[in-house]
C-alpha angles and dihedrals in degrees: 000000000000087000091060091052092059094033093110097037098103089053089052093050095049092049113108114247116205113204117193102224091177110043114202114266122248119245094254092051089050089053095048090048090052093046089050089049089048091054091049093051091046091051094047092052094043094051090042090056090049093051097246099143143094117227123204144149123249127194095202133027126189102217093185090078093049128080116204118231119215110241140115113290117260110246083351097284111059120089121204119241139175121211104233093209102047102017094234117157114227137181109211129191121180116231115223128179117242113250143184122290087253090064097046090103099049119092110243127205115235114246091209143348127245105218129197106197114199116223108259113234138153122248096263093054090044091056090048091053092052090049090049089049093050092051094045119018098035092044089065092047085052094051091050092048094050090045089057091050092051092044089054093049088051092049090047093051089046088053094050092048095051091045092053089046090051092051091053092048093050091047092049092052089062102265118141117253097259090045087051091052092045091049093048092050092050089050099048095035091111092055091048088050091055089047094056093042096051089044088059092047091050093054090055092044090048090056094047092047093052090052090047093052089050095053 
């Protein structure tokens, strides 16, 4: 009787048991991880733009202790990583020697890595750095932007004054009113061209400046 109870034991022991060591994350956990990564990327880019980093070259990097963060490459060649052990944020670019055209299809091993290590700081210090940058760096950008707007207005006023003076000059020379306008437009066409071109540039700059302020 006892023999029948343990009859299938060998088969059970031989059966492969799959243990899920990494259970699938719940949706809210995925969202929290995504938000955490977004904040790290934002911090790395912000401090990079403020010059808060150290740059050095490493011959060997153990990528097993680094986690790659998904974001646009810095200068088109630096990927962003976080050191799992220290929490440091590092932009890494593999340095590869230039070769002949015949070797362009071959995968070359980097001889070193250019590392841009972001200054490590706690959240309170990070927020203070942002405030300091807003009061200093961005004030300079704001002055340049406002200076560009004022310069454009001055150029526009100058163009209008020249245009009116040319109309008067053509009219005094015996031309009809419409001929005077046509002649004045022809004379000040270069100024109007610059006005339009600068206006288009200012539109683009305004969009960029607003995004810059909202960073």
